[in-house]
MARVO-238638 format. One record per residue (C-alpha): residue number from 0; residue in three letters; x, y, z. Coordinates in nm, 3 decimals, always signed. Layout:
// MARVO-238638
ATOM   resi   resn        px        py        pz
ATOM    NUM    ala         X         Y         Z
...
//
This chain:
// MARVO-238638
ATOM   resi   resn        px        py        pz
ATOM      0    met   -12.176    +8.194   -25.955
ATOM      1    gly   -12.157    +8.575   -26.017
ATOM      2    thr   -12.258    +8.540   -26.393
ATOM      3    thr   -12.568    +8.333   -26.300
ATOM      4    glu   -12.686    +8.599   -26.045
ATOM      5    ile   -12.640    +8.880   -26.295
ATOM      6    ser   -12.817    +8.677   -26.569
ATOM      7    lys   -13.099    +8.602   -26.322
ATOM      8    met   -13.123    +8.959   -26.207
ATOM      9    arg   -13.121    +9.080   -26.562
ATOM     10    lys   -13.399    +8.841   -26.656
ATOM     11    ile   -13.609    +8.953   -26.367
ATOM     12    ala   -13.551    +9.319   -26.445
ATOM     13    gly   -13.643    +9.265   -26.808
ATOM     14    trp   -13.967    +9.094   -26.706
ATOM     15    val   -14.064    +9.366   -26.463
ATOM     16    ile   -13.987    +9.643   -26.720
ATOM     17    ala   -14.175    +9.454   -26.990
ATOM     18    gly   -14.476    +9.381   -26.761
ATOM     19    leu   -14.502    +9.733   -26.647
ATOM     20    leu   -14.478    +9.878   -26.998
ATOM     21    thr   -14.730    +9.629   -27.138
ATOM     22    gly   -14.972    +9.720   -26.854
ATOM     23    leu   -14.924   +10.095   -26.931
ATOM     24    phe   -14.990   +10.040   -27.298
ATOM     25    ala   -15.298    +9.814   -27.240
ATOM     26    phe   -15.437   +10.093   -26.998
ATOM     27    ser   -15.349   +10.358   -27.263
ATOM     28    ala   -15.530   +10.156   -27.539
ATOM     29    ala   -15.834   +10.108   -27.325
ATOM     30    gly   -15.849   +10.477   -27.261
ATOM     31    lys   -15.846   +10.533   -27.644
ATOM     32    leu   -16.129   +10.275   -27.692
ATOM     33    ala   -16.367   +10.332   -27.406
ATOM     34    leu   -16.245   +10.548   -27.109
ATOM     35    his   -16.146   +10.886   -27.276
ATOM     36    pro   -16.201   +10.879   -27.654
ATOM     37    glu   -16.261   +11.261   -27.646
ATOM     38    gln   -15.882   +11.313   -27.585
ATOM     39    met   -15.817   +11.158   -27.932
ATOM     40    glu   -16.075   +11.396   -28.072
ATOM     41    gln   -15.894   +11.693   -27.924
ATOM     42    leu   -15.569   +11.577   -28.083
ATOM     43    lys   -15.753   +11.536   -28.423
ATOM     44    leu   -15.704   +11.172   -28.419
ATOM     45    gly   -16.049   +11.044   -28.330
ATOM     46    asp   -16.099   +10.873   -28.659
ATOM     47    trp   -15.777   +10.671   -28.591
ATOM     48    arg   -15.829   +10.586   -28.224
ATOM     49    ile   -15.925   +10.228   -28.281
ATOM     50    ile   -15.635   +10.152   -28.525
ATOM     51    ile   -15.395   +10.328   -28.289
ATOM     52    ala   -15.524   +10.132   -27.990
ATOM     53    ile   -15.480    +9.797   -28.175
ATOM     54    gly   -15.138    +9.895   -28.286
ATOM     55    glu   -15.054    +9.984   -27.928
ATOM     56    ile   -15.179    +9.655   -27.789
ATOM     57    thr   -15.011    +9.447   -28.057
ATOM     58    ser   -14.679    +9.624   -28.016
ATOM     59    ala   -14.692    +9.584   -27.634
ATOM     60    leu   -14.757    +9.212   -27.659
ATOM     61    leu   -14.480    +9.165   -27.899
ATOM     62    phe   -14.259    +9.360   -27.649
ATOM     63    leu   -14.372    +9.130   -27.377
ATOM     64    val   -14.292    +8.794   -27.547
ATOM     65    pro   -13.913    +8.725   -27.533
ATOM     66    arg   -13.903    +8.571   -27.880
ATOM     67    thr   -14.048    +8.892   -28.039
ATOM     68    asn   -13.916    +9.144   -27.795
ATOM     69    ile   -13.687    +9.316   -28.051
ATOM     70    tyr   -13.986    +9.367   -28.290
ATOM     71    gly   -14.189    +9.512   -28.006
ATOM     72    thr   -13.899    +9.744   -27.898
ATOM     73    ile   -13.879    +9.888   -28.251
ATOM     74    leu   -14.263    +9.921   -28.288
ATOM     75    leu   -14.311   +10.080   -27.951
ATOM     76    ser   -14.018   +10.314   -28.024
ATOM     77    ala   -14.187   +10.425   -28.332
ATOM     78    tyr   -14.516   +10.470   -28.164
ATOM     79    met   -14.356   +10.681   -27.882
ATOM     80    gly   -14.171   +10.879   -28.148
ATOM     81    gly   -14.515   +10.966   -28.298
ATOM     82    ala   -14.654   +11.050   -27.962
ATOM     83    ile   -14.368   +11.291   -27.895
ATOM     84    ile   -14.430   +11.459   -28.233
ATOM     85    ile   -14.819   +11.497   -28.148
ATOM     86    his   -14.719   +11.630   -27.806
ATOM     87    met   -14.487   +11.881   -27.973
ATOM     88    thr   -14.731   +11.991   -28.234
ATOM     89    gly   -15.013   +12.021   -27.980
ATOM     90    gly   -14.814   +12.225   -27.741
ATOM     91    leu   -14.812   +11.957   -27.471
ATOM     92    ser   -14.520   +11.822   -27.254
ATOM     93    ile   -14.301   +11.570   -27.420
ATOM     94    val   -14.160   +11.453   -27.074
ATOM     95    met   -14.394   +11.150   -27.025
ATOM     96    pro   -14.363   +11.006   -27.376
ATOM     97    thr   -13.981   +11.063   -27.359
ATOM     98    val   -13.954   +10.880   -27.030
ATOM     99    val   -14.161   +10.598   -27.158
ATOM    100    leu   -13.943   +10.573   -27.469
ATOM    101    val   -13.634   +10.560   -27.248
ATOM    102    phe   -13.789   +10.272   -27.060
ATOM    103    ile   -13.879   +10.085   -27.378
ATOM    104    trp   -13.515   +10.100   -27.480
ATOM    105    leu   -13.391   +10.012   -27.128
ATOM    106    gly   -13.616    +9.709   -27.139
ATOM    107    gly   -13.505    +9.627   -27.497
ATOM    108    phe   -13.132    +9.641   -27.401
ATOM    109    val   -13.184    +9.439   -27.070
ATOM    110    arg   -13.360    +9.164   -27.245
ATOM    111    asn   -13.148    +9.174   -27.565
ATOM    112    pro   -12.791    +9.269   -27.475
ATOM    113    glu   -12.679    +9.200   -27.830
ATOM    114    leu   -12.848    +9.521   -27.935
ATOM    115    ile   -12.565    +9.725   -27.771
ATOM    116    lys   -12.285    +9.513   -27.933
ATOM    117    arg   -12.423    +9.575   -28.292
//
């Protein structure tokens, strides 16, 4: 009985984390596409904003789907690593991208416990 409850709680926690992160990345991609494209210009990434937004959405959807969650975890980790570098070189705080990266890995481990065993 205890194992089923933990498994069910783990599944719920995984879906909550994945849903919140997917929403965050969808909102971020919308900002790149329509809401605040000038921010990408300030970071000297204006020419890449559409490609970055498409990559962001694709990675978030891969993260959301259980069958492709591991691929989404890897892609979003790489994306956030790039965001941290851009923030560092631009003199911006790295706190937010680092926190998001931690939640990506938390979600990855919750949904794929075999990642810890490898």
